[in-house]
N, C-alpha and C positions, 0 to 999 in steps of 0.2 A: 344516548351516549354519544359522545363525539367520535368521528373517525378521522384518520389522518386526511383523508380527502376533503374535509371541511376546511382545511388550511391551504394557504399557498405561500411560497417563498418568492420575494421579489429580489431580484438583482438588477439594478438599474431600471430599465423600462420593461424588462421581461418577467414573466410570472411562471413559475414551476410548481409541480407537485413536489412538496417538500421532502423529497426522499432522495438522498445521495448514496451511490454506491461507491465505497472507498476504494483507494488504489492499492492494489496488491500486486507486487512484483515477484518473480519475473514473468510477465504475461499471464498471471493468474486472473487479474481483472483485464481480460481480453478485449480486444476491439469489439468482438461479437457481444460481450456483456455490457459493455458501455454503450453501444449502439441500441441495444434493447431498452436500456434506462432513458435514453434520449428519445427514442420513438414513442415511449409511454409517457412523455412529458416531465420526466425527471432529470437527474444529472448522474452521468456514469463516468467514472475515471479509468483511464488506462495509465500504466506506469512507464516512465522513461528507463527504469533499471535495466541494464544491459541491454540497451536498444540496438547494439549491433547484433547480438545474438537473436533477438526477436526479428530484426530485418532479414538476417540470414534464413531463418526458418520460414518466415511469410513470403519473402520476396527473393529467395534464392540468390542473395548476394553472397560475397565471400569475405566480409570483413574479419571475422574470427580467424579463419585460415590464413590470411594475409598478415595479420599482426603476428601470429604465432611463427610465421616463416621469418619475419623480420628480426624477431628476438630470440630465435632458436638458440643462440649462443649464451644466452643469460640463464639457462635452465638450472645450472648447478650453482649459480651465485647465491649467497645468503641474502643479499639485499638486491633490490630491483629498482634502484634509483634512476637508471637509464631506460626503463621499460616504460615508454610514454604512448599515449593514445594520439594518433593523428587527428587534429581537431576537425579537419575537413571530413574525415571518415565518420567522426561522432556527429557532425551536422547532417551528412547525407543519411545515416542510419535513422537519426530522429526524424528527418523530414519524411522519409519512406513510411516510418511506423505512425507518426502523428498525422501526417498528411493524408495517408491511405485511409485511415479512420475517419477524418473529417470529410473526405470525398464521398464516403459511404453513408454519412449521417442522413437520417431522415426523421421527420416528426418535430414536435415543439420543443423538445428538451435540449439538454447541452452535453457536450463532452469536455471534460477537464483532463489535464494531465498531472499526475502526482510526481513531484520532483524532490528527490531526497538530497539533502546537503551532505549527508555522510557518504555519498559516492564521490570520493576524493579524487580517484583516478590518477594519482601521482602529480596532479596540477590542479588543486582545488578550485581556484578562482577561474582560470581559463576554461576548464571543462564545464563548470557550472554555467558560466556565461554562454558558452556554445550551446548547451542543452536548452536553456531558457530561450535563447534567441531563435533557435531553430524550431522550437514549439510555437513560438508566436509567429514565425514565418509560415509554418504549416497550416496556420488558420485555426488553432485550438481556441476554444471558447473561453477556457479558464486555466489557471495554473495554481495547484495547491502545493505550498512549500511544506515539506515534511522533513522528519528525521534530522533536527538541528534548529538552532535558533534563527538562522538565516538573517543575521543582523546586517550584512552587507549585501544580500542578494539583490534587492531592488535597486541598489545603486549601480550594479553590474550592468543593468539593462534599461536604465533610466532614458537613455538616448534613443532607444528603439522606436521606431514610428508607431507600433501598436501598444506602448507601454501604458497609455491611458485608456485603451479600448479592452484589452484582454481582462477578465476578472482575476484578480489575485487573491489568494486566501492563505492563511498560516495555520499550521496546526500546533496547538499549545496544550499543555497539561496544568497550567495554573495562570492566574492573573498576573503574577510576577514576570513570567516568560512573555506574556503578551506585552507587558509594559515595556520591557526591553526592546522588543521588536518595533513598537510603535514610535518609540523615541528615535530610532534610526530612520523609520519611515518618513518621519516628518522632514528629514534632510532633503528629500526628494519630493515633498508635498504629495505623497501617494499613500493615503490609508488603505489598509486591506478592504476588499469587498465583502469578505466574510472571515468568520474565525470558526475553525473546527476545534472543539474542545474535547480532546481524547481522554478517556478515563481509564481506570486501573483494570478493566476487564477486556480491553481491546487485544486484537491479535498482533502477532509480530512484535516490532521493537516498542517499548514503553518508555514514557518520559518520566518514570519515577525509579527511585533507588529500589533495591531488592527489600528493604525493610520499610519502604513507604507505601508501596502499592496496596499491601493488604489492609492499610488503614484508611486509604483514601475512598471517597465516594463521588461518582460523577455528578449527582445532583447537587452536591454541595459546591464543587467546582464550577459547575455551570452558573449557580447562583452568585458565586465570587465574581466571575467574569462579567456577568451582565450588570452587577452593581458597579464594578469598575468601570465599565464602558459608560454607564449612566452618569457616574461622577466626572468622567472626562468630557462629558457632552457629546459623545459620539454615538451615532446611531448605525451600528454594524451588525448585520445578522449573525447570531451565534448558533452553531450547528454542533450538538453533542454527539459522541461516537464512542462506541464500546459497551457491548452488553445489552444493546437495544434489540430484543428478540422478538417482539411482537408489535402489531400496529398500536396496541393500547400502550405499550411502553413508549412509543414514539409520541403519542398524543400527551402523555403526561409531561414530557419535555416541552411540547408546544405550549401547553397551558401554563407552564412554568415561566415562559418568556422567550423561548428558543424560536428560532425561525424556520428550521428543519432538522432532521436528523441524518446522520451518516452511518451506514450499515455494511456489513460485509459478509460475516460468518454464514449466514443462511444462503448467501449466493454462491458460496464455494463448492456446493453440490449440485448447482444448475448445470444444465447441458451446455450453456454458452461459456461456462468458466473454463479457463485455460488449463486447469489441473488435469492430469490424466485421470480417466475413469477409475483406475485401480486405487489411486490417492482418495478419490471422492468416497469410495467404499470404506477406506480405512477411517476417514473422518466419521462417516455415518456409524461405524461400529465402536467408536470411542466412548469410554467411561469417563466420568469425572476424575477419577484417580489416574488417568492417562495423561492429563494436562499438567504442565509445569512451566514456571517462569525461571530461566537459567541465565547464566552469563557466557553462553556459548558464542555469542556474536563478537566478531573482532572490532565492531563499531564502539563497544565499550557500553551500549545500552542493554539493560535486561531484555529479555525476548520470551515471549510466550509460544510454546510449540507442543507437540505431542512428544511424550518420552520415547516412543518407538520410531522416531525420525531416524532413517538410516545414516543421516549426517553425523549424529552425535557419537563420538568415540571412533569416527573414521580416521584412518591414518593416510588419506589421500595426499599425494604430493601437490603442493601449491601450483596452480597453473596461471601464474601471473602474465606470462608471456602471451596467452590468448585472452585472458580476462583482466584480472588486476584492478578491478573497480574500488577495492577498498584500500589500495596503496596510498599512503600519506605523500606529503611533498618530498619526503626522504626516501621514498620507495620502500617503506616499512609497512607491515601489517602484522597484528598481534597473532594471527594463526601462523604466519610465515615464521615468526619467532618461535611460537610453541612447537611447530613441526621441527625446526632446526634443533631445539633442545630435547627433543624426545629420543630416547635411545633406541638402538636395534637390539633384537635377540641374537642368540648364539649362531643363527644362520644368517644374520645380517638383514633381517626383515624389520622394518620400521614398527615400533610398538604403537597401540592406539594413542592418538592425540587427545587427551582428556580435557584440557582447559578451554580450548576454543574450536570452532568449526570453520572450514573453508567455505565461507558462506557464498562466495562467488560461484564456485564450481557446483555446490549442492543445490543452491537456489536454481541455477541454469538447469539442473536435471530433475527438479521437483522432488528432492529428497530431504528437504527441510519442511516438515509439516507444521508450518506457523498457523496458529488458530486463535480464535477468540475464547474466552473462558467458557462460554456456552456450547462449545462444539459438541459435547456430549448430549445435547438435546436435539441434535439435527435428526436423530431417528423419530422424534416426535413429529416431524414436519412432512414425512413421506410415508410410503407403504413398502412391504416386501413384495418383490416381483417373483422371487423364487427363494428357496432356502439359502440364506446367507447373502442375498443380494437385494439391495434396496433400490426402488425407482428413483431415477434422477429427474427431478422437476424442471420445468422451463423457467427461464428467468422471468418471463411475463407472469407466470403463476405466483411466484414468490413477491414480486413487485406489486401485484395487485392484492395479495393477501395483506401486506403492509398497508396498503392504501385504504382497504375497505373493511378490515376485520374489526371486531369489536369485542370487549370483555376478554381480552387476552386469548381469544379463540384463534386456533391455527387451522386453516383449511387445507385439508389433504388433497393431493392430485387425485383426479377420477381417472381411473384406468378402465377401459372397456373389458367386461368379462371378469373383473376381479371385485369381490365383495370386500367393502371397506368397512372398518369399525365404525359404529355410530358415535 
């Protein structure tokens, strides 16, 4: 029987283990996790979501504090159209986060950065251009364009000196979406180097409507995309993502014609993942009934998360002066609108905000438990260290399990002095 290690992903002249760890913000797909993937010969993502916050935590900068101080007088305003990011600060934060990761990279693999179009930041084009260019300046190996169609993203940075050298990829959920992206890419004569096809079982934001995702099937979409590219005469690697839980799952896609797979859920409980250990234990204890796809995200996309996410139903005051990553070009956000429309009780306390979640604040504090559909299977991948507490495996263990496992087997971590089930 074939193993994932029997295949290789070719990007340009370089060869990789065909395993990509997807981008999870904010700093969930941490530098440490991405660096392990690269060391082992695969591809790891970091995310540029809330890069100022990541920089403050990792490099002791003060971007958030300084922004909050600049806009302190706007806290009671219903709109935030004047609350803008300093583009040089965005650039510096990105350079620190991405550049620091690239300086630490070892091994034959690669580090990519996941860049969301939906981080509009009250100046969609200017901030996106800054983030993309700063990532290239920082030496990143590749950029995966996510959370949006990115129709104009390549045009924003077409004059950058590394535009032809950095690997660019796009995440799509249909051949139609890919077709739209490729039409715009032709304007700058720059086809993507890979296409990530994200299916309905993925974690976080989904590219399907609430009534669409239960009917969708990743293998069908992958076949549709592969056929579309062949019809167009394009040889672009296709990378399925969402619900690929074992190495055998991965092999099935490669035998279908895919070039690699992108995975994330199983790495959320690894020691290198940026989630707090307490959140990792919540993921490990989750049951299938605890998972939902809801409309809590202010982006307008459906989002998969655990029902017990503390962010759901929170009435936290919007913190756009400090964060504000989802403000549109008019200084609006649907959570801001929902918060302002929510009444207070007889004691003047704001009632729970049901329609939306303040994604910036709660993702920054790891209180939105975004997850893939198979999060409830994570307990199958490790062992109990003590009553109610699961062992957190290393990223290397999970990576190699994908790489070498057969017949849908999952290798449990070996703990000295602990008897494991046969």
